[in-house]
N, C-alpha and C positions, 0 to 999 in steps of 0.2 A: 146423861147428857154425855155426849164425848168429849173429846178435847183432842186438842192439834198442837203443833209444836210450833212458836211461832217466831220469826223469822227477826234477827239481833236486830234490822236496820227498826222494823215496824217495834219490838220491846222497846228501843232506847229512845224513839223522835216521838211517841203516845205513852199516854195514861188509862189505863185500865178503864172504865168507866161503869160494864156489867153484862150479863150473859143475855141476851135475847133468842129466841127462837132456835134460828139456824148459826148466831154469827154471835162473835165476841167481838160489842164495842172498846171504841179506843177515840182518847182527844187525841188531836197531834196538837204538839208544844209547842204549837207558835199562836200567842196569843194575838198578834196582828188578822186573823182569819177564824171564825167561826167552826171548825173542822174535826168534823166526824170521819173516822175509819172503820169500814162494817170487816170480817175476818171472818169468814165463813170455818164453822169447824170440822173441814173435809180434809183429812191427811193426804198430800199429795194433787192438791187442784190449786191449778195455776191459769187455768184459764173458766169461764163462766160455763164452757160448756163441758167443760168437767166433774158439771153438776149432773145429777142426773133433775131432769124436768118438776119435780117439785118440789126442790132443792133453790132451780134456779127459782121459780114463780114467791119462791118465800124470799130469796135473795134480794128481788130488784122489791117484793113490798116494805121488807122490810127499810128498804131507803127510801123510799115513794115518803114510807111513811116520817121517815127522819127526816127528810126533809119538809116537809110540810109543816113540821113541829119546830126545823131551825127556823123557816121562814119567822113563821110566829113571833120565835125567841125573841129574834133578833134582827124583824120586821127588816129581814133582809131583802135589795130587789130582784136579785136573782141566783137559783140553785144552781150548783154546780155538783153534778152527778160523773163519778170517774172512775174508770177498773182501766188502768192504764199498764203498769207491771216490769215497766221495762228496766228496773231499777230492784225493783221485788218482785217475784214473780212468783209470792208466796200470794193467791186469791186474796186479792183487797178491792174493797169499793170507796172512794172518796166522797163523801159531804159534805159539801165547803159552805157555806153562806157570804154570798157578795154583796159589799157592798158599795154604791157608784162613790167613786174617791178612794177608795180604801187602796192599802199601798202598793199594790198588785192591776187594781181596774182600768183597764175591760179587761187588762191579757189573764192567763192560765197565772196560778199564785206559784206553778212550780218553779224553783230559781230565779225565787224575786227576790233581790235585794236579803237578809240575815235575817233567819230565824228570831221571833222575841221572845224567849220562853217565856213561860208562865211562873209565878211566884206561887207561894205556896197558897197566901191566902184567896187571890184570882180562879186559883186550878180548883180548890174545895168548893170556893163560892158556884163555878161553873159547871161541875161535876153535880154541884145540888141543884141549883137550875134544871138539868137536866135528868137527872133520877126524876124530879119533882114533874117535869112533864112526860114523861116516859111513862109514870104511873095511868096516863089519861087512852092509853094508844090500845089500840086490838094489833098486836105484834107477828098473833100464831094466824095464819091461813085456814 
């Protein structure tokens, strides 16, 4: 399994959950939103088209499966999947569970209010729930 240098902002603002076939899975440190980040382990990639076709398919497969899992886990009204990169250029994909009435609804989560970091118990609980759900997913194409 290859490694990639993680952008310092991604490292600071999120917690590692596990390694998927292509991506490192991280949990954004904002307890207001169930918010996952996929970071493909491909050094120098900043755009989806920087990946070869097989990796592009794998990335969207991982994002789709995580979105489906997160929607079931959180009973979300909508799953937002986005790849922006305007602040952090390292290729990463956000998978965010949205609930009508959440702190940013119906707008985007970016730049809305102040993040509410997880306390250690809530972080461990969320990570355990995610890992338990991931166990049943077929994440490799």
